[in-house]
C-alpha positions as CSV (number, residue, x, y, z in Angstrom):
1,M,21.3,-7.4,7.3
2,T,19.9,-4.5,8.3
3,T,20.0,-3.7,12.4
4,K,16.6,-4.0,13.9
5,T,17.8,-2.3,17.5
6,I,19.6,1.1,17.9
7,W,20.4,2.6,21.5
8,L,21.6,6.0,20.4
9,I,23.5,8.4,23.3
10,S,22.5,11.6,22.8
11,N,24.8,15.0,23.3
12,A,23.4,17.1,20.7
13,R,23.6,20.9,21.6
14,G,22.0,23.8,19.8
15,W,19.1,23.3,17.4
16,R,20.9,22.7,14.1
17,R,22.5,19.4,15.9
18,R,19.7,18.9,16.8
19,R,18.0,19.1,13.4
20,K,20.5,16.5,12.3
21,L,20.2,14.1,15.0
22,T,16.7,14.2,14.0
23,L,17.1,13.9,10.4
24,V,19.3,10.9,11.3
25,V,17.1,9.0,13.7
26,D,14.3,9.8,10.9
27,A,16.1,7.5,7.9
28,L,16.7,5.0,10.6
29,T,13.2,4.7,11.8
30,G,12.1,4.7,8.3
31,K,14.0,1.5,7.8
32,G,12.2,0.3,9.9
33,I,14.8,0.3,13.1
34,I,14.0,0.5,16.6
35,V,16.0,3.9,17.9
36,T,16.1,3.9,21.8
37,I,17.4,7.7,22.7
38,L,19.3,8.2,25.8
39,L,20.0,11.8,26.8
40,V,23.7,12.9,28.4
41,A,22.6,14.7,31.2
42,S,25.7,15.3,33.4
43,P,29.7,14.3,32.8
44,G,30.1,10.7,32.5
45,G,26.7,10.4,31.4
46,A,27.8,8.7,27.6
47,L,30.2,6.1,29.9
48,R,27.1,4.9,32.2
49,H,24.4,4.5,29.3
50,A,27.2,2.4,27.2
51,Q,28.2,0.5,30.4
52,D,24.1,-0.3,30.4
53,A,24.1,-1.1,26.8
54,A,27.6,-3.7,27.0
55,N,25.4,-5.2,29.9
56,A,22.3,-5.7,28.0
57,H,24.0,-6.8,25.0
58,S,25.6,-9.3,26.8
59,E,22.6,-10.4,28.3
60,G,20.7,-10.6,24.7
61,T,18.3,-7.8,25.6
62,G,20.7,-4.7,24.1
63,P,20.6,-3.5,21.0
64,D,22.4,-4.6,17.9
65,R,24.2,-1.7,17.8
66,L,25.4,1.3,20.0
67,V,25.2,4.9,18.5
68,V,27.3,7.9,20.3
69,A,26.1,11.3,19.2
70,G,28.2,14.2,20.1
71,G,31.6,15.1,19.7
72,D,34.8,13.2,20.4
73,G,34.9,13.4,23.9
74,T,31.1,11.9,24.4
75,M,32.9,9.0,21.9
76,N,35.7,8.7,24.6
77,D,33.5,8.7,27.7
78,A,31.4,5.9,25.7
79,I,34.3,3.4,24.7
80,N,35.4,3.3,28.1
81,G,31.9,2.4,29.0
82,L,32.4,-0.4,26.6
83,A,35.7,-1.8,27.9
84,G,35.7,-5.8,27.3
85,S,32.4,-5.3,25.3
86,D,31.6,-6.5,21.3
87,L,28.9,-4.3,20.7
88,P,29.2,-2.5,17.9
89,V,29.4,1.2,17.7
90,A,28.9,4.0,15.2
91,F,30.1,7.8,15.7
92,L,27.5,10.7,14.5
93,P,29.2,13.7,14.7
94,L,28.3,16.5,16.5
95,G,30.6,18.3,18.4
96,S,33.1,20.7,17.8
97,A,36.4,19.3,15.6
98,N,34.7,16.0,14.8
99,V,38.1,14.3,14.6
100,L,36.8,10.2,14.5
101,A,34.7,11.7,11.6
102,L,37.8,13.0,9.3
103,E,39.5,9.8,10.2
104,L,36.3,7.8,9.3
105,G,35.4,9.7,6.6
106,L,31.3,10.2,7.3
107,P,29.7,11.9,5.0
108,Q,27.7,15.1,6.1
109,D,24.4,14.1,4.9
110,P,22.2,12.5,7.0
111,V,20.3,10.2,5.4
112,L,23.7,8.8,3.9
113,L,25.2,8.8,7.7
114,A,21.8,7.1,8.5
115,D,23.2,3.9,6.0
116,I,26.0,3.2,7.5
117,I,25.1,3.4,10.7
118,A,22.4,0.4,9.6
119,D,24.0,-1.4,7.7
120,A,28.1,-0.4,7.4
121,P,30.5,-3.8,9.3
122,A,31.8,-3.1,12.5
123,L,35.7,-3.4,12.3
124,S,37.8,-4.8,15.4
125,T,39.9,-1.0,15.8
126,A,42.3,-0.9,18.3
127,M,42.9,1.7,21.5
128,G,45.3,3.4,23.9
129,R,44.7,3.2,27.1
130,A,46.6,6.5,29.7
131,N,47.1,6.0,32.9
132,G,44.2,3.4,32.9
133,R,41.9,5.4,30.9
134,L,40.8,4.0,26.8
135,F,41.7,6.5,24.3
136,L,41.0,6.6,20.3
137,L,42.1,9.1,18.7
138,M,45.0,11.0,20.6
139,A,46.6,12.1,23.7
140,G,48.8,15.2,24.2
141,I,50.9,16.9,26.4
142,G,52.4,20.6,26.3
143,I,50.6,23.4,24.6
144,D,48.2,20.7,23.5
145,A,46.9,19.9,26.8
146,E,47.1,23.3,28.1
147,V,44.6,24.5,25.3
148,C,42.1,21.6,26.0
149,D,42.6,22.5,29.9
150,R,41.8,25.9,29.6
151,I,38.9,26.0,26.6
152,S,35.4,27.2,27.4
153,R,33.0,24.8,27.2
154,P,30.1,27.5,26.0
155,L,32.3,29.0,24.0
156,K,33.2,26.2,22.1
157,R,29.5,25.3,22.3
158,Y,28.8,28.3,19.8
159,I,32.1,28.9,17.9
160,R,33.6,25.3,18.1
161,Q,36.7,25.0,16.2
162,G,37.0,29.2,16.8
163,A,37.5,28.3,20.4
164,Y,40.5,26.0,20.4
165,V,41.9,29.0,17.6
166,L,41.3,31.4,20.4
167,T,42.5,29.6,23.2
168,T,44.8,28.6,21.5
169,I,46.5,32.7,21.3
170,E,45.6,32.8,24.6
171,R,47.9,29.3,25.6
172,W,50.5,31.0,23.3
173,L,50.8,34.2,24.9
174,A,51.2,32.9,28.1
175,Y,53.8,30.3,27.1
176,R,56.5,29.0,29.8
177,S,59.1,26.8,28.2
178,R,59.2,23.5,29.9
179,R,60.8,20.0,28.8
180,Y,59.3,16.4,29.5
181,R,61.3,13.3,29.5
182,I,59.3,10.8,26.6
183,T,60.3,6.9,27.2
184,V,59.2,5.3,23.9
185,D,59.5,1.6,24.0
186,G,63.0,2.2,25.7
187,V,63.8,5.2,23.4
188,E,64.5,8.3,25.3
189,R,64.0,11.9,24.1
190,E,63.4,15.3,25.7
191,V,60.3,17.3,24.0
192,A,58.9,20.7,24.6
193,S,55.7,18.8,23.8
194,A,54.1,15.9,22.2
195,V,51.4,14.4,20.6
196,I,50.7,10.6,20.9
197,C,48.6,9.5,17.9
198,N,46.5,6.5,17.5
199,A,44.8,8.1,14.4
200,S,46.2,10.3,11.8
201,H,44.1,13.2,12.1
202,Y,44.5,16.0,15.0
203,G,42.6,18.9,15.4
204,G,40.5,18.1,12.7
205,P,41.6,18.3,9.3
206,F,45.3,18.4,10.0
207,I,47.1,15.3,9.8
208,C,49.9,14.7,12.8
209,A,50.9,11.2,12.2
210,P,50.5,10.3,8.3
211,G,51.3,6.5,9.2
212,A,49.2,6.4,12.4
213,S,45.8,4.3,11.6
214,I,43.3,3.2,14.0
215,R,43.6,0.0,12.8
216,E,47.2,-1.0,13.9
217,P,47.6,-1.3,17.5
218,I,50.9,1.1,17.2
219,L,51.1,4.4,18.8
220,H,52.8,7.4,17.0
221,A,54.3,9.7,19.0
222,C,55.0,12.8,17.5
223,L,58.1,14.8,19.2
224,F,58.3,18.6,19.2
225,T,61.6,18.9,20.7
226,T,62.4,22.7,20.5
227,P,60.3,25.1,23.5
228,G,59.5,28.6,22.9
229,R,56.6,30.8,21.3
230,I,58.6,31.0,17.9
231,A,58.5,27.2,18.1
232,A,55.0,26.8,18.5
233,T,54.1,28.8,15.9
234,R,56.5,27.6,13.5
235,Y,54.7,24.0,14.4
236,M,51.9,25.0,14.2
237,I,52.6,26.6,10.3
238,G,54.1,23.6,9.4
239,M,51.0,21.7,10.7
240,F,48.5,23.9,8.3
241,L,50.8,23.0,5.2
242,E,51.9,19.6,6.1
243,R,55.6,20.0,6.3
244,L,55.8,18.6,10.0
245,S,57.2,15.8,8.4
246,G,60.6,18.4,6.8
247,M,61.2,19.9,10.3
248,R,64.4,18.6,12.0
249,D,63.0,19.6,15.3
250,F,60.2,17.2,14.7
251,E,60.4,13.7,15.4
252,I,58.1,10.5,15.2
253,L,59.1,7.6,17.2
254,T,56.5,4.6,16.9
255,G,55.6,1.9,20.0
256,R,53.4,0.2,22.2
257,R,54.3,1.8,25.6
258,I,55.5,4.8,26.6
259,E,56.3,7.4,29.4
260,I,56.4,10.6,30.1
261,R,57.7,13.0,33.2
262,V,58.0,16.2,33.5
263,E,61.8,17.0,33.2
264,D,62.7,20.4,35.0
265,D,59.7,20.6,37.5
266,P,58.3,17.2,39.1
267,G,56.6,19.0,41.3
268,G,54.1,20.5,39.1
269,I,50.9,20.1,37.9
270,Y,51.0,19.3,34.2
271,P,47.6,18.3,32.1
272,V,47.7,15.4,30.6
273,Q,44.5,15.1,27.2
274,T,43.2,12.5,25.0
275,D,40.4,12.4,22.4
276,G,40.3,16.8,23.0
277,D,39.3,16.3,27.5
278,V,41.8,16.6,29.7
279,I,41.9,13.6,31.8
280,T,44.8,13.2,34.1
281,R,48.3,14.8,35.1
282,L,51.8,14.1,34.5
283,P,53.9,11.7,34.8
284,V,51.8,9.2,32.5
285,E,51.7,5.7,31.5
286,I,50.6,5.5,28.0
287,E,49.9,2.3,25.7
288,I,47.7,0.1,23.4
289,A,45.2,-1.4,25.2
290,E,44.1,-5.5,25.0
291,D,40.5,-4.3,24.3
292,R,39.4,-3.8,21.2
293,L,36.6,-1.4,19.7
294,Y,34.4,-2.9,17.2
295,L,33.7,0.5,15.3
296,V,31.0,0.6,12.2
297,T,33.1,2.1,9.5
298,P,32.0,2.9,5.9
299,R,32.8,0.8,2.8
300,R,35.1,3.0,0.5
301,E,35.2,2.8,-3.0
302,G,33.8,-0.8,-2.8
303,R,36.6,-2.3,-0.2
304,L,36.8,-2.0,3.3
305,D,38.9,0.3,5.6
């Protein structure tokens, strides 16, 4: 049965993204669906709108579905507003990297996106939690988090993924080796950097943890053990060429509870990113969340993902 009422949280920036949003909304209204648009006017706006939608849904006065139009960071805000709710949520990718769109296999075509938003099933999806905040895709420390901490939002808006490339080069030039102690379900390692994956994709089309899936309540800790600029460059090339798994100083540990702290400078301030935005500082406790997200997911080849 087609959804009748949708609330759409919009963080669309730039005329191209607004145009895509308009085409999707037109396709939805053409199906007879009532669409209410909620604009994100300030940081945390998506979280507050999602909370309002969840509360209204629980009272029987809210939407049949919630749509989040923006990037992975906007989606992260929204899932933290939906904590504990069974309101189905769909993603309309309008961000820079759109990792979630790649993970779900969402199409670019606005009409096809509208079909998925309206009619595709909402499947129970696992989430992680880092120092109390939910995330859907990944958490990271080391150079990964430093890039997210230093990236310019205006630059990100205008050149999208190019902003990540420029910031990565800047952080590579300013690189300082650090040692982190990570514990995954009781197993300890010393690393130079780490990405904790709840999904297989990372940073766009790249695969960091091939076995990770947002359907499964298990985290994949991708461990980069060698410090230094040369090693960081080698890791990036390995990711681009899909050869990370063959590196001797790269390891993936799976678990449900992960702790990370700084080994050589416990008094320093080190960022932790989740879904592309810095949300806390080390030390950090990361775990599979008890809450589940009901995520609208396209059918593929006659089967559900």
